[in-house]
N, C-alpha and C positions, 0 to 999 in steps of 0.2 A: 368343606367345613375346616377348612384352614389346617389340615393336618400338613406336617412337615413331609414333604416328599424327596424321595431322591433317586437318583438315575444308575438301573443296575442293569448291564447289558445291553443299554438303549429301552430298558422299559420304565415306565414310574414304577416307584414303589412307596408307599405310602404305611405309616402306622394305623390299624384300622384299632375299633374299638366294639366290644359286643357288650349291650347296654341288658343289665338286668330285666326281669319284669318292674322291680320296684324302682331304678330308675327313670323306666319307659314310664311311669304312671305318674313320676314327678313331675316329667317333661309334659306329660297331657294334662295334669293340673295347673300348672305354670302357663299352658297355652302358649306354648312356644312357638306358634306359629308354622308348626308342620304339619300341613293337613294330610290326613290319613293315616297317620300315625296311632296303631291298635296296641291293645294291653298285649303283654307277653315280651318274648326276648326281642331284640333287634341288633343285626349287625350292621356296622356304622364304616364308610368306607370314602375313599376319593377315587374319581373315575378321568379321565381325561376328558380337555374341553368337548371334542369332537365327540365323543361315545354320550358324554352327558346331553349336548344340544340336541343329537339324534334322539335320545329318550323323551325328550321335551317336543320335540314334531309328532312321535307317534304315541308317545302315554302307554302303550301296550308292547306286546312283540318280542319282549326281551326272554328268552330263553334260558334254561338253567340247568347245569349238570351237577353233581354230587359224587366225589369220587373219593378215594384214599389210597393211601400207601406207606411203605416202611422207609426209615431214613436209615444212614449208615450205622447210627448206635443204635437201630431199632425200635427208634421211638416213632409211634403212628402217629401220622398226620391226614386233614381231610381238606380238599379243594371244593369251593362253592364257587364254579364258573358261570358266568352271566355274559350272553352274548346278544348282539345287535348287527347285523348284518357280517360284515368283516371282524367288528371289534368286541374285546373279550376285557372285563374286569374278571381277575380272581380273587378269592378271598382265601388264605392259607391259614388253616384252625390246628395248634396241636392237638392231638386227643387224648394227652395227659394233662391237660389244665382244667383244674375242675369245674371251673365256668363253662368250659366248652363243652365237656361231659354233659353237666346239667343241657346244656341248651340242646344239644341233638337229642336228649331223652323228650325233651318238650314239644319237638317236631313233631311227635304222635298226636300233638292236641291242638296245634298253630300253625300257621303256613310259614314258610321263608319270610322273614320281614327283613328289608335292608335298604339303608338310609345311605344313599352314593351323595357327596358331594362333588362341586364342578373344582376340577383342578384349580389351585388358586384364590378361590374368593368362597363367599358364604352362603352362596345356595346350594339348595340341597332338592333329591325329590326322594319320594318312598316309592318303593319298588314290592311287589308281595308274589309270590309263587306257590303251587301247592305240588308237592312229591308226594307218592304214594308210601305209607308206613313201611310196605314192603320193601322201598328201596334203600330207605335210610337204616332199616335193621342191621343190615351186613356191617355197616360204618361206627354203629354205637356198641357191637360187638366186638371190633376193632380196638375201643377206648382201653387205656391202660393207668388205673386208677392207681397202682402197685407199683407203677415205675420207680426202678432206681438205678437211675444215672447222677453221676456228678454236674455239677454245675457247669463247669468249663466244657465238659464234652457235650452237655445238651445247646450251651451257646453256640459250639462250633457244629453242630447238628443244624439247630435253626438255621443259621447263616448259608449253610451248604443247601438248606432244602429251598429257600428263598431264592438262590441263584438260579437254581435247577426252573424252579416256578417261573424264573424271569424268561426263559425261553422260550418264544412262541410255540416250538415244534412241541414243547413236553405236553400240551394238551394240546389234540387236535381239534378243529373247528366242529361245531355242533352242527353244522351243516354240509351234508355233502354237496363237493363242488363249489363251494365258499370257502376261499381262503383268507387267512389273517392277515389283517392290515395294521392293527395296532393291539397292544396289550398292556394293562396295568393291574397291578397288584397291590392287594390292602393284606396288610401281617397282624395278625392276634398275636400277640407274642405271650408267651407262657411265664408272667410275672408271678403268679403265686407258687406254681412249682419251682422256678429258678431261686426265689427266696427262700424257699423252704429247703431245696438242695444248698444252698450255698451256707445257711446254718446245721447244715450237717444233720438234720432232722432224721431223714427218712433213708441217708444212705449210708448203708454199710461201707459201701465202696471210699465214699467222701472221709469217714472216720479214719481208713486207712493208709489215707495219703499223705 
């Protein structure tokens, strides 16, 4: 999808996008040439050419894992990991970003819909995975609607989090006996939260600095 990519610790990293239901509906109405795009939320990111091409060969068989963890400033994050063979693509989602919270709650009613772009060009593919709601509820329970951490600390934590997720060993292979051969990462940045924190609207800590 022509997202700008970066190399961090040998892993390809790109800015991801979380399309709201309204944005998805507009894309459907424009008939943007994305077969399989359904109503609801859609995660967008870029993966390496090799994984994209393998998805194109098989069409299915991309397995998924949802997990969550706490960062050094006690911010909560989720990862959505997709794997085909020894290749993984990982989304990083901050659980204090309003759209991310709304998205996770919506997964009770819709599948995990992902639009992956091929590194460096405009080709895309759509993937849909169903996870039982009982597996998603614990991650929803970790969401932080009232997080109050200053802008600078949040940015530093996001940076540390992305670096950690770039290490292949951070998220083990989804398949027993199958080692990882490559990893790519797409990051949903907490733009709304950081803007609010920078303006000092929600953070007593920020106003005292």
